[in-house]
All heavy atoms as a GROMACS GRO file, in nm:
protein
  559
    1MET      N    1   2.510  -1.495   1.707
    1MET     CA    2   2.589  -1.374   1.714
    1MET      C    3   2.598  -1.325   1.858
    1MET      O    4   2.509  -1.348   1.938
    1MET     CB    5   2.525  -1.264   1.629
    1MET     CG    6   2.538  -1.284   1.481
    1MET     SD    7   2.480  -1.137   1.395
    1MET     CE    8   2.424  -1.214   1.246
    2GLU      N    9   2.706  -1.257   1.883
    2GLU     CA   10   2.729  -1.202   2.016
    2GLU      C   11   2.628  -1.092   2.045
    2GLU      O   12   2.597  -1.010   1.959
    2GLU     CB   13   2.870  -1.142   2.025
    2GLU     CG   14   2.982  -1.242   2.002
    2GLU     CD   15   2.995  -1.338   2.119
    2GLU    OE1   16   2.975  -1.297   2.234
    2GLU    OE2   17   3.026  -1.456   2.093
    3PRO      N   18   2.576  -1.084   2.168
    3PRO     CA   19   2.478  -0.980   2.203
    3PRO      C   20   2.533  -0.838   2.180
    3PRO      O   21   2.460  -0.750   2.137
    3PRO     CB   22   2.449  -1.004   2.351
    3PRO     CG   23   2.486  -1.148   2.374
    3PRO     CD   24   2.595  -1.179   2.277
    4GLU      N   25   2.663  -0.818   2.208
    4GLU     CA   26   2.721  -0.686   2.188
    4GLU      C   27   2.720  -0.647   2.041
    4GLU      O   28   2.698  -0.532   2.005
    4GLU     CB   29   2.866  -0.680   2.241
    4GLU     CG   30   2.878  -0.700   2.391
    4GLU     CD   31   2.881  -0.848   2.430
    4GLU    OE1   32   2.902  -0.935   2.343
    4GLU    OE2   33   2.860  -0.877   2.550
    5PHE      N   34   2.746  -0.745   1.954
    5PHE     CA   35   2.744  -0.718   1.811
    5PHE      C   36   2.604  -0.678   1.766
    5PHE      O   37   2.587  -0.584   1.690
    5PHE     CB   38   2.790  -0.841   1.732
    5PHE     CG   39   2.776  -0.825   1.584
    5PHE    CD1   40   2.868  -0.750   1.512
    5PHE    CD2   41   2.670  -0.883   1.516
    5PHE    CE1   42   2.854  -0.733   1.375
    5PHE    CE2   43   2.656  -0.867   1.379
    5PHE     CZ   44   2.749  -0.792   1.309
    6LEU      N   45   2.504  -0.750   1.812
    6LEU     CA   46   2.366  -0.719   1.774
    6LEU      C   47   2.327  -0.580   1.821
    6LEU      O   48   2.260  -0.505   1.749
    6LEU     CB   49   2.270  -0.824   1.830
    6LEU     CG   50   2.284  -0.964   1.771
    6LEU    CD1   51   2.192  -1.061   1.845
    6LEU    CD2   52   2.254  -0.963   1.623
    7GLU      N   53   2.371  -0.541   1.940
    7GLU     CA   54   2.342  -0.407   1.991
    7GLU      C   55   2.411  -0.301   1.906
    7GLU      O   56   2.350  -0.201   1.869
    7GLU     CB   57   2.386  -0.397   2.137
    7GLU     CG   58   2.343  -0.267   2.203
    7GLU     CD   59   2.377  -0.266   2.351
    7GLU    OE1   60   2.363  -0.372   2.416
    7GLU    OE2   61   2.417  -0.161   2.401
    8ASP      N   62   2.538  -0.323   1.873
    8ASP     CA   63   2.611  -0.228   1.789
    8ASP      C   64   2.549  -0.219   1.650
    8ASP      O   65   2.538  -0.111   1.592
    8ASP     CB   66   2.758  -0.268   1.775
    8ASP     CG   67   2.837  -0.247   1.903
    8ASP    OD1   68   2.788  -0.175   1.991
    8ASP    OD2   69   2.947  -0.304   1.913
    9ARG      N   70   2.507  -0.333   1.599
    9ARG     CA   71   2.448  -0.338   1.465
    9ARG      C   72   2.317  -0.259   1.462
    9ARG      O   73   2.287  -0.190   1.367
    9ARG     CB   74   2.426  -0.483   1.426
    9ARG     CG   75   2.381  -0.502   1.284
    9ARG     CD   76   2.375  -0.649   1.252
    9ARG     NE   77   2.328  -0.669   1.117
    9ARG     CZ   78   2.311  -0.785   1.063
    9ARG    NH1   79   2.338  -0.895   1.131
    9ARG    NH2   80   2.266  -0.796   0.941
   10ARG      N   81   2.239  -0.268   1.567
   10ARG     CA   82   2.112  -0.198   1.575
   10ARG      C   83   2.134  -0.046   1.571
   10ARG      O   84   2.055   0.028   1.514
   10ARG     CB   85   2.037  -0.238   1.702
   10ARG     CG   86   1.900  -0.177   1.714
   10ARG     CD   87   1.824  -0.224   1.838
   10ARG     NE   88   1.900  -0.202   1.961
   10ARG     CZ   89   1.941  -0.300   2.042
   10ARG    NH1   90   1.913  -0.426   2.016
   10ARG    NH2   91   2.010  -0.273   2.151
   11ASP      N   92   2.242   0.001   1.630
   11ASP     CA   93   2.272   0.144   1.636
   11ASP      C   94   2.354   0.194   1.518
   11ASP      O   95   2.383   0.313   1.510
   11ASP     CB   96   2.347   0.176   1.766
   11ASP     CG   97   2.263   0.148   1.890
   11ASP    OD1   98   2.140   0.156   1.879
   11ASP    OD2   99   2.322   0.118   1.994
   12ALA      N  100   2.392   0.106   1.430
   12ALA     CA  101   2.479   0.143   1.318
   12ALA      C  102   2.406   0.234   1.219
   12ALA      O  103   2.286   0.228   1.202
   12ALA     CB  104   2.528   0.018   1.246
   13VAL      N  105   2.485   0.317   1.154
   13VAL     CA  106   2.433   0.403   1.047
   13VAL      C  107   2.456   0.332   0.915
   13VAL      O  108   2.565   0.282   0.888
   13VAL     CB  109   2.506   0.539   1.047
   13VAL    CG1  110   2.461   0.624   0.930
   13VAL    CG2  111   2.485   0.610   1.179
   14LEU      N  112   2.352   0.324   0.834
   14LEU     CA  113   2.366   0.260   0.704
   14LEU      C  114   2.423   0.357   0.604
   14LEU      O  115   2.385   0.472   0.598
   14LEU     CB  116   2.229   0.210   0.655
   14LEU     CG  117   2.164   0.104   0.740
   14LEU    CD1  118   2.027   0.069   0.684
   14LEU    CD2  119   2.250  -0.021   0.744
   15THR      N  120   2.516   0.310   0.525
   15THR     CA  121   2.573   0.391   0.418
   15THR      C  122   2.543   0.323   0.286
   15THR      O  123   2.530   0.202   0.279
   15THR     CB  124   2.726   0.406   0.435
   15THR    OG1  125   2.784   0.277   0.438
   15THR    CG2  126   2.760   0.481   0.562
   16PRO      N  127   2.529   0.401   0.181
   16PRO     CA  128   2.497   0.339   0.052
   16PRO      C  129   2.612   0.252   0.002
   16PRO      O  130   2.729   0.283   0.024
   16PRO     CB  131   2.474   0.457  -0.042
   16PRO     CG  132   2.537   0.573   0.025
   16PRO     CD  133   2.541   0.545   0.172
   17LEU      N  134   2.574   0.145  -0.064
   17LEU     CA  135   2.671   0.054  -0.124
   17LEU      C  136   2.716   0.110  -0.257
   17LEU      O  137   2.634   0.148  -0.340
   17LEU     CB  138   2.607  -0.083  -0.145
   17LEU     CG  139   2.687  -0.181  -0.231
   17LEU    CD1  140   2.814  -0.224  -0.158
   17LEU    CD2  141   2.602  -0.301  -0.265
   18ILE      N  142   2.844   0.119  -0.277
   18ILE     CA  143   2.897   0.161  -0.406
   18ILE      C  144   2.968   0.040  -0.464
   18ILE      O  145   3.072  -0.003  -0.415
   18ILE     CB  146   2.994   0.280  -0.391
   18ILE    CG1  147   2.921   0.398  -0.328
   18ILE    CG2  148   3.054   0.316  -0.526
   18ILE    CD1  149   3.009   0.516  -0.297
   19ALA      N  150   2.906  -0.016  -0.566
   19ALA     CA  151   2.962  -0.135  -0.629
   19ALA      C  152   3.088  -0.096  -0.708
   19ALA      O  153   3.093   0.009  -0.769
   19ALA     CB  154   2.859  -0.198  -0.722
   20PRO      N  155   3.188  -0.181  -0.704
   20PRO     CA  156   3.308  -0.152  -0.783
   20PRO      C  157   3.274  -0.153  -0.932
   20PRO      O  158   3.183  -0.223  -0.975
   20PRO     CB  159   3.402  -0.267  -0.748
   20PRO     CG  160   3.314  -0.375  -0.698
   20PRO     CD  161   3.195  -0.308  -0.637
   21ALA      N  162   3.346  -0.072  -1.006
   21ALA     CA  163   3.324  -0.067  -1.150
   21ALA      C  164   3.373  -0.197  -1.212
   21ALA      O  165   3.489  -0.233  -1.198
   21ALA     CB  166   3.396   0.053  -1.210
   22ILE      N  167   3.281  -0.266  -1.275
   22ILE     CA  168   3.316  -0.391  -1.342
   22ILE      C  169   3.290  -0.369  -1.489
   22ILE      O  170   3.176  -0.377  -1.535
   22ILE     CB  171   3.232  -0.508  -1.288
   22ILE    CG1  172   3.251  -0.522  -1.138
   22ILE    CG2  173   3.267  -0.638  -1.361
   22ILE    CD1  174   3.155  -0.619  -1.073
   23THR      N  175   3.394  -0.336  -1.561
   23THR     CA  176   3.378  -0.307  -1.704
   23THR      C  177   3.485  -0.379  -1.783
   23THR      O  178   3.596  -0.403  -1.735
   23THR     CB  179   3.387  -0.157  -1.734
   23THR    OG1  180   3.515  -0.109  -1.692
   23THR    CG2  181   3.279  -0.078  -1.660
   24SER      N  182   3.449  -0.412  -1.906
   24SER     CA  183   3.545  -0.476  -1.996
   24SER      C  184   3.591  -0.378  -2.103
   24SER      O  185   3.683  -0.407  -2.178
   24SER     CB  186   3.482  -0.598  -2.063
   24SER     OG  187   3.379  -0.556  -2.150
   25GLY      N  188   3.521  -0.263  -2.113
   25GLY     CA  189   3.554  -0.168  -2.217
   25GLY      C  190   3.477  -0.194  -2.347
   25GLY      O  191   3.490  -0.117  -2.441
   26ARG      N  192   3.400  -0.300  -2.350
   26ARG     CA  193   3.320  -0.333  -2.469
   26ARG      C  194   3.173  -0.333  -2.431
   26ARG      O  195   3.138  -0.376  -2.322
   26ARG     CB  196   3.357  -0.473  -2.520
   26ARG     CG  197   3.495  -0.482  -2.579
   26ARG     CD  198   3.527  -0.620  -2.630
   26ARG     NE  199   3.412  -0.680  -2.698
   26ARG     CZ  200   3.400  -0.809  -2.722
   26ARG    NH1  201   3.493  -0.892  -2.681
   26ARG    NH2  202   3.294  -0.857  -2.784
   27THR      N  203   3.089  -0.286  -2.521
   27THR     CA  204   2.946  -0.293  -2.498
   27THR      C  205   2.886  -0.403  -2.584
   27THR      O  206   2.941  -0.435  -2.691
   27THR     CB  207   2.876  -0.159  -2.530
   27THR    OG1  208   2.901  -0.125  -2.665
   27THR    CG2  209   2.926  -0.049  -2.439
   28THR      N  210   2.777  -0.458  -2.538
   28THR     CA  211   2.708  -0.564  -2.609
   28THR      C  212   2.560  -0.532  -2.612
   28THR      O  213   2.502  -0.493  -2.510
   28THR     CB  214   2.727  -0.700  -2.537
   28THR    OG1  215   2.866  -0.728  -2.530
   28THR    CG2  216   2.657  -0.812  -2.609
   29ARG      N  217   2.498  -0.545  -2.727
   29ARG     CA  218   2.354  -0.524  -2.741
   29ARG      C  219   2.282  -0.651  -2.696
   29ARG      O  220   2.322  -0.762  -2.730
   29ARG     CB  221   2.319  -0.492  -2.886
   29ARG     CG  222   2.171  -0.466  -2.908
   29ARG     CD  223   2.144  -0.427  -3.051
   29ARG     NE  224   2.208  -0.301  -3.086
   29ARG     CZ  225   2.151  -0.181  -3.070
   29ARG    NH1  226   2.029  -0.173  -3.018
   29ARG    NH2  227   2.214  -0.073  -3.106
   30ILE      N  228   2.177  -0.634  -2.616
   30ILE     CA  229   2.097  -0.747  -2.570
   30ILE      C  230   1.950  -0.721  -2.602
   30ILE      O  231   1.908  -0.607  -2.620
   30ILE     CB  232   2.113  -0.774  -2.420
   30ILE    CG1  233   2.059  -0.657  -2.336
   30ILE    CG2  234   2.259  -0.803  -2.385
   30ILE    CD1  235   2.046  -0.688  -2.189
   31ASN      N  236   1.872  -0.826  -2.607
   31ASN     CA  237   1.727  -0.815  -2.618
   31ASN      C  238   1.669  -0.846  -2.481
   31ASN      O  239   1.714  -0.939  -2.412
   31ASN     CB  240   1.671  -0.915  -2.720
   31ASN     CG  241   1.707  -0.876  -2.860
   31ASN    OD1  242   1.710  -0.758  -2.894
   31ASN    ND2  243   1.736  -0.975  -2.944
   32LEU      N  244   1.568  -0.771  -2.442
   32LEU     CA  245   1.508  -0.786  -2.311
   32LEU      C  246   1.357  -0.776  -2.324
   32LEU      O  247   1.307  -0.681  -2.384
   32LEU     CB  248   1.560  -0.674  -2.219
   32LEU     CG  249   1.513  -0.670  -2.076
   32LEU    CD1  250   1.567  -0.791  -1.999
   32LEU    CD2  251   1.559  -0.542  -2.010
   33SER      N  252   1.286  -0.872  -2.271
   33SER     CA  253   1.140  -0.867  -2.271
   33SER      C  254   1.094  -0.804  -2.140
   33SER      O  255   1.141  -0.843  -2.032
   33SER     CB  256   1.081  -1.007  -2.283
   33SER     OG  257   1.120  -1.065  -2.406
   34ILE      N  258   1.003  -0.706  -2.149
   34ILE     CA  259   0.959  -0.634  -2.030
   34ILE      C  260   0.817  -0.585  -2.050
   34ILE      O  261   0.777  -0.550  -2.162
   34ILE     CB  262   1.056  -0.517  -1.998
   34ILE    CG1  263   1.023  -0.451  -1.865
   34ILE    CG2  264   1.060  -0.417  -2.111
   34ILE    CD1  265   1.130  -0.355  -1.816
   35ASP      N  266   0.740  -0.581  -1.945
   35ASP     CA  267   0.605  -0.528  -1.948
   35ASP      C  268   0.610  -0.379  -1.984
   35ASP      O  269   0.699  -0.306  -1.938
   35ASP     CB  270   0.541  -0.547  -1.810
   35ASP     CG  271   0.402  -0.490  -1.802
   35ASP    OD1  272   0.308  -0.561  -1.840
   35ASP    OD2  273   0.388  -0.374  -1.758
   36THR      N  274   0.517  -0.333  -2.065
   36THR     CA  275   0.519  -0.193  -2.110
   36THR      C  276   0.502  -0.095  -1.994
   36THR      O  277   0.559   0.014  -1.996
   36THR     CB  278   0.412  -0.166  -2.218
   36THR    OG1  279   0.284  -0.202  -2.167
   36THR    CG2  280   0.442  -0.243  -2.344
   37GLY      N  281   0.425  -0.133  -1.893
   37GLY     CA  282   0.411  -0.045  -1.776
   37GLY      C  283   0.541  -0.032  -1.699
   37GLY      O  284   0.577   0.076  -1.652
   38GLN      N  285   0.614  -0.144  -1.685
   38GLN     CA  286   0.744  -0.140  -1.618
   38GLN      C  287   0.844  -0.058  -1.697
   38GLN      O  288   0.923   0.018  -1.640
   38GLN     CB  289   0.796  -0.282  -1.596
   38GLN     CG  290   0.713  -0.361  -1.497
   38GLN     CD  291   0.753  -0.507  -1.492
   38GLN    OE1  292   0.805  -0.563  -1.588
   38GLN    NE2  293   0.726  -0.571  -1.378
   39LEU      N  294   0.838  -0.069  -1.829
   39LEU     CA  295   0.928   0.007  -1.914
   39LEU      C  296   0.900   0.157  -1.900
   39LEU      O  297   0.994   0.238  -1.892
   39LEU     CB  298   0.915  -0.036  -2.060
   39LEU     CG  299   1.009   0.032  -2.158
   39LEU    CD1  300   1.155   0.007  -2.120
   39LEU    CD2  301   0.981  -0.016  -2.300
   40ALA      N  302   0.774   0.194  -1.894
   40ALA     CA  303   0.739   0.335  -1.876
   40ALA      C  304   0.793   0.387  -1.743
   40ALA      O  305   0.845   0.500  -1.735
   40ALA     CB  306   0.588   0.353  -1.883
   41LEU      N  307   0.782   0.307  -1.638
   41LEU     CA  308   0.836   0.346  -1.507
   41LEU      C  309   0.987   0.365  -1.513
   41LEU      O  310   1.042   0.463  -1.460
   41LEU     CB  311   0.799   0.240  -1.402
   41LEU     CG  312   0.849   0.264  -1.261
   41LEU    CD1  313   0.783   0.388  -1.202
   41LEU    CD2  314   0.821   0.142  -1.175
   42ILE      N  315   1.055   0.273  -1.578
   42ILE     CA  316   1.201   0.282  -1.593
   42ILE      C  317   1.238   0.406  -1.673
   42ILE      O  318   1.331   0.480  -1.636
   42ILE     CB  319   1.257   0.154  -1.658
   42ILE    CG1  320   1.248   0.038  -1.559
   42ILE    CG2  321   1.400   0.174  -1.708
   42ILE    CD1  322   1.271  -0.099  -1.621
   43ASP      N  323   1.166   0.432  -1.781
   43ASP     CA  324   1.195   0.550  -1.862
   43ASP      C  325   1.177   0.679  -1.783
   43ASP      O  326   1.258   0.772  -1.793
   43ASP     CB  327   1.107   0.552  -1.988
   43ASP     CG  328   1.152   0.451  -2.092
   43ASP    OD1  329   1.266   0.401  -2.084
   43ASP    OD2  330   1.072   0.423  -2.184
   44GLN      N  331   1.071   0.686  -1.704
   44GLN     CA  332   1.048   0.805  -1.620
   44GLN      C  333   1.162   0.823  -1.520
   44GLN      O  334   1.213   0.935  -1.501
   44GLN     CB  335   0.915   0.794  -1.547
   44GLN     CG  336   0.795   0.806  -1.636
   44GLN     CD  337   0.666   0.774  -1.562
   44GLN    OE1  338   0.665   0.748  -1.441
   44GLN    NE2  339   0.555   0.775  -1.636
   45ALA      N  340   1.201   0.716  -1.456
   45ALA     CA  341   1.308   0.723  -1.357
   45ALA      C  342   1.441   0.760  -1.422
   45ALA      O  343   1.518   0.840  -1.367
   45ALA     CB  344   1.321   0.590  -1.282
   46ALA      N  345   1.468   0.704  -1.539
   46ALA     CA  346   1.593   0.736  -1.610
   46ALA      C  347   1.596   0.884  -1.649
   46ALA      O  348   1.699   0.951  -1.633
   46ALA     CB  349   1.606   0.648  -1.734
   47THR      N  350   1.483   0.934  -1.696
   47THR     CA  351   1.475   1.075  -1.733
   47THR      C  352   1.500   1.164  -1.612
   47THR      O  353   1.577   1.260  -1.619
   47THR     CB  354   1.337   1.107  -1.797
   47THR    OG1  355   1.324   1.030  -1.916
   47THR    CG2  356   1.324   1.254  -1.830
   48ARG      N  357   1.436   1.133  -1.501
   48ARG     CA  358   1.456   1.212  -1.377
   48ARG      C  359   1.601   1.207  -1.332
   48ARG      O  360   1.653   1.304  -1.276
   48ARG     CB  361   1.364   1.162  -1.266
   48ARG     CG  362   1.220   1.205  -1.283
   48ARG     CD  363   1.138   1.180  -1.156
   48ARG     NE  364   1.142   1.042  -1.110
   48ARG     CZ  365   1.058   0.947  -1.148
   48ARG    NH1  366   0.961   0.974  -1.232
   48ARG    NH2  367   1.068   0.824  -1.100
   49ALA      N  368   1.667   1.094  -1.355
   49ALA     CA  369   1.808   1.079  -1.314
   49ALA      C  370   1.904   1.138  -1.417
   49ALA      O  371   2.025   1.140  -1.393
   49ALA     CB  372   1.840   0.932  -1.291
   50GLY      N  373   1.851   1.183  -1.532
   50GLY     CA  374   1.937   1.237  -1.637
   50GLY      C  375   2.020   1.130  -1.704
   50GLY      O  376   2.132   1.157  -1.748
   51MET      N  377   1.966   1.011  -1.714
   51MET     CA  378   2.038   0.898  -1.771
   51MET      C  379   1.961   0.841  -1.889
   51MET      O  380   1.840   0.857  -1.898
   51MET     CB  381   2.057   0.787  -1.665
   51MET     CG  382   2.131   0.830  -1.541
   51MET     SD  383   2.126   0.706  -1.410
   51MET     CE  384   2.248   0.592  -1.470
   52SER      N  385   2.032   0.770  -1.974
   52SER     CA  386   1.964   0.695  -2.080
   52SER      C  387   1.898   0.573  -2.016
   52SER      O  388   1.931   0.534  -1.904
   52SER     CB  389   2.064   0.649  -2.186
   52SER     OG  390   2.151   0.550  -2.133
   53ARG      N  391   1.805   0.514  -2.088
   53ARG     CA  392   1.741   0.392  -2.040
   53ARG      C  393   1.845   0.284  -2.013
   53ARG      O  394   1.844   0.218  -1.909
   53ARG     CB  395   1.640   0.342  -2.142
   53ARG     CG  396   1.574   0.211  -2.103
   53ARG     CD  397   1.496   0.151  -2.217
   53ARG     NE  398   1.379   0.230  -2.251
   53ARG     CZ  399   1.313   0.218  -2.364
   53ARG    NH1  400   1.352   0.131  -2.457
   53ARG    NH2  401   1.206   0.292  -2.388
   54SER      N  402   1.937   0.265  -2.108
   54SER     CA  403   2.039   0.161  -2.092
   54SER      C  404   2.126   0.186  -1.970
   54SER      O  405   2.152   0.095  -1.890
   54SER     CB  406   2.126   0.153  -2.218
   54SER     OG  407   2.053   0.102  -2.326
   55ALA      N  408   2.173   0.310  -1.956
   55ALA     CA  409   2.260   0.342  -1.842
   55ALA      C  410   2.187   0.322  -1.710
   55ALA      O  411   2.244   0.269  -1.614
   55ALA     CB  412   2.311   0.486  -1.853
   56PHE      N  413   2.061   0.361  -1.706
   56PHE     CA  414   1.981   0.345  -1.584
   56PHE      C  415   1.964   0.198  -1.549
   56PHE      O  416   1.983   0.157  -1.435
   56PHE     CB  417   1.845   0.412  -1.600
   56PHE     CG  418   1.762   0.408  -1.476
   56PHE    CD1  419   1.778   0.503  -1.377
   56PHE    CD2  420   1.668   0.308  -1.457
   56PHE    CE1  421   1.701   0.499  -1.261
   56PHE    CE2  422   1.592   0.303  -1.341
   56PHE     CZ  423   1.608   0.398  -1.243
   57MET      N  424   1.930   0.117  -1.649
   57MET     CA  425   1.908  -0.025  -1.623
   57MET      C  426   2.038  -0.096  -1.582
   57MET      O  427   2.036  -0.181  -1.492
   57MET     CB  428   1.844  -0.091  -1.745
   57MET     CG  429   1.702  -0.042  -1.768
   57MET     SD  430   1.622  -0.114  -1.911
   57MET     CE  431   1.582  -0.277  -1.846
   58VAL      N  432   2.148  -0.060  -1.645
   58VAL     CA  433   2.276  -0.121  -1.608
   58VAL      C  434   2.312  -0.080  -1.466
   58VAL      O  435   2.354  -0.164  -1.384
   58VAL     CB  436   2.387  -0.082  -1.708
   58VAL    CG1  437   2.524  -0.119  -1.653
   58VAL    CG2  438   2.363  -0.147  -1.842
   59SER      N  439   2.295   0.047  -1.433
   59SER     CA  440   2.326   0.095  -1.299
   59SER      C  441   2.243   0.021  -1.194
   59SER      O  442   2.295  -0.023  -1.092
   59SER     CB  443   2.300   0.246  -1.292
   59SER     OG  444   2.320   0.294  -1.162
   60ALA      N  445   2.114   0.006  -1.221
   60ALA     CA  446   2.027  -0.064  -1.126
   60ALA      C  447   2.066  -0.211  -1.113
   60ALA      O  448   2.070  -0.265  -1.003
   60ALA     CB  449   1.881  -0.051  -1.171
   61ALA      N  450   2.094  -0.274  -1.224
   61ALA     CA  451   2.129  -0.417  -1.222
   61ALA      C  452   2.263  -0.441  -1.152
   61ALA      O  453   2.276  -0.535  -1.072
   61ALA     CB  454   2.132  -0.473  -1.363
   62VAL      N  455   2.361  -0.357  -1.179
   62VAL     CA  456   2.492  -0.373  -1.116
   62VAL      C  457   2.481  -0.348  -0.965
   62VAL      O  458   2.539  -0.421  -0.885
   62VAL     CB  459   2.598  -0.281  -1.182
   62VAL    CG1  460   2.726  -0.276  -1.100
   62VAL    CG2  461   2.627  -0.328  -1.323
   63GLY      N  462   2.403  -0.247  -0.927
   63GLY     CA  463   2.382  -0.220  -0.785
   63GLY      C  464   2.315  -0.337  -0.715
   63GLY      O  465   2.355  -0.378  -0.606
   64ARG      N  466   2.216  -0.394  -0.778
   64ARG     CA  467   2.145  -0.510  -0.721
   64ARG      C  468   2.236  -0.632  -0.714
   64ARG      O  469   2.236  -0.704  -0.615
   64ARG     CB  470   2.022  -0.540  -0.806
   64ARG     CG  471   1.944  -0.658  -0.765
   64ARG     CD  472   1.859  -0.630  -0.644
   64ARG     NE  473   1.771  -0.745  -0.625
   64ARG     CZ  474   1.744  -0.797  -0.508
   64ARG    NH1  475   1.789  -0.741  -0.398
   64ARG    NH2  476   1.668  -0.902  -0.499
   65ALA      N  477   2.316  -0.652  -0.818
   65ALA     CA  478   2.408  -0.766  -0.819
   65ALA      C  479   2.513  -0.752  -0.709
   65ALA      O  480   2.547  -0.849  -0.642
   65ALA     CB  481   2.475  -0.779  -0.957
   66GLY      N  482   2.563  -0.630  -0.689
   66GLY     CA  483   2.661  -0.607  -0.583
   66GLY      C  484   2.602  -0.632  -0.446
   66GLY      O  485   2.664  -0.694  -0.360
   67ALA      N  486   2.478  -0.584  -0.425
   67ALA     CA  487   2.411  -0.606  -0.296
   67ALA      C  488   2.385  -0.754  -0.273
   67ALA      O  489   2.403  -0.804  -0.162
   67ALA     CB  490   2.282  -0.527  -0.292
   68ALA      N  491   2.345  -0.824  -0.378
   68ALA     CA  492   2.319  -0.967  -0.365
   68ALA      C  493   2.448  -1.042  -0.332
   68ALA      O  494   2.447  -1.135  -0.250
   68ALA     CB  495   2.257  -1.023  -0.493
   69ALA      N  496   2.558  -1.002  -0.392
   69ALA     CA  497   2.686  -1.069  -0.365
   69ALA      C  498   2.728  -1.045  -0.219
   69ALA      O  499   2.776  -1.137  -0.154
   69ALA     CB  500   2.794  -1.017  -0.460
   70ILE      N  501   2.707  -0.925  -0.171
   70ILE     CA  502   2.744  -0.895  -0.030
   70ILE      C  503   2.653  -0.973   0.063
   70ILE      O  504   2.699  -1.032   0.160
   70ILE     CB  505   2.735  -0.743  -0.004
   70ILE    CG1  506   2.854  -0.675  -0.072
   70ILE    CG2  507   2.735  -0.715   0.145
   70ILE    CD1  508   2.851  -0.526  -0.068
   71ASN      N  509   2.522  -0.976   0.036
   71ASN     CA  510   2.431  -1.051   0.121
   71ASN      C  511   2.464  -1.199   0.121
   71ASN      O  512   2.456  -1.266   0.222
   71ASN     CB  513   2.286  -1.029   0.078
   71ASN     CG  514   2.238  -0.889   0.110
   71ASN    OD1  515   2.292  -0.822   0.196
   71ASN    ND2  516   2.136  -0.845   0.039
   72GLN      N  517   2.501  -1.253   0.004
   72GLN     CA  518   2.537  -1.394  -0.005
   72GLN      C  519   2.662  -1.423   0.077
   72GLN      O  520   2.673  -1.527   0.140
   72GLN     CB  521   2.558  -1.436  -0.151
   72GLN     CG  522   2.595  -1.583  -0.167
   72GLN     CD  523   2.488  -1.678  -0.114
   72GLN    OE1  524   2.370  -1.654  -0.128
   72GLN    NE2  525   2.531  -1.784  -0.050
   73SER      N  526   2.758  -1.328   0.079
   73SER     CA  527   2.882  -1.351   0.153
   73SER      C  528   2.856  -1.360   0.302
   73SER      O  529   2.935  -1.417   0.377
   73SER     CB  530   2.984  -1.242   0.123
   73SER     OG  531   2.946  -1.118   0.179
   74ASP      N  532   2.744  -1.308   0.350
   74ASP     CA  533   2.708  -1.321   0.492
   74ASP      C  534   2.682  -1.466   0.530
   74ASP      O  535   2.689  -1.503   0.646
   74ASP     CB  536   2.582  -1.238   0.524
   74ASP     CG  537   2.606  -1.089   0.518
   74ASP    OD1  538   2.723  -1.048   0.521
   74ASP    OD2  539   2.507  -1.014   0.511
   75TYR      N  540   2.648  -1.550   0.429
   75TYR     CA  541   2.613  -1.689   0.456
   75TYR      C  542   2.722  -1.787   0.415
   75TYR      O  543   2.704  -1.906   0.430
   75TYR     CB  544   2.482  -1.724   0.383
   75TYR     CG  545   2.369  -1.632   0.425
   75TYR    CD1  546   2.327  -1.530   0.343
   75TYR    CD2  547   2.307  -1.649   0.548
   75TYR    CE1  548   2.224  -1.444   0.383
   75TYR    CE2  549   2.205  -1.565   0.588
   75TYR     CZ  550   2.164  -1.462   0.505
   75TYR     OH  551   2.064  -1.380   0.544
   76ASP      N  552   2.829  -1.738   0.357
   76ASP     CA  553   2.938  -1.828   0.315
   76ASP      C  554   3.022  -1.871   0.432
   76ASP      O  555   3.033  -1.813   0.532
   76ASP     CB  556   3.027  -1.758   0.210
   76ASP     CG  557   2.954  -1.741   0.078
   76ASP    OD1  558   2.853  -1.810   0.056
   76ASP    OD2  559   3.000  -1.658  -0.001
   0.00000   0.00000   0.00000
């Protein structure tokens, strides 16, 4: 990378990633195996966020998937 780019990148302000809405309009029930301690943590976080467990988990997963896709595009 160019030295000027690295310098600009170091001084850049990070902004949150907002993943595009990827919806089909249909919901699907899934089964998920999870440690009970992790589930309790998720439930606490969902409650604090004012979200259902499902909505919280989908939001977290979609955000992570979007970030992973952007990070992968850096190497394409």
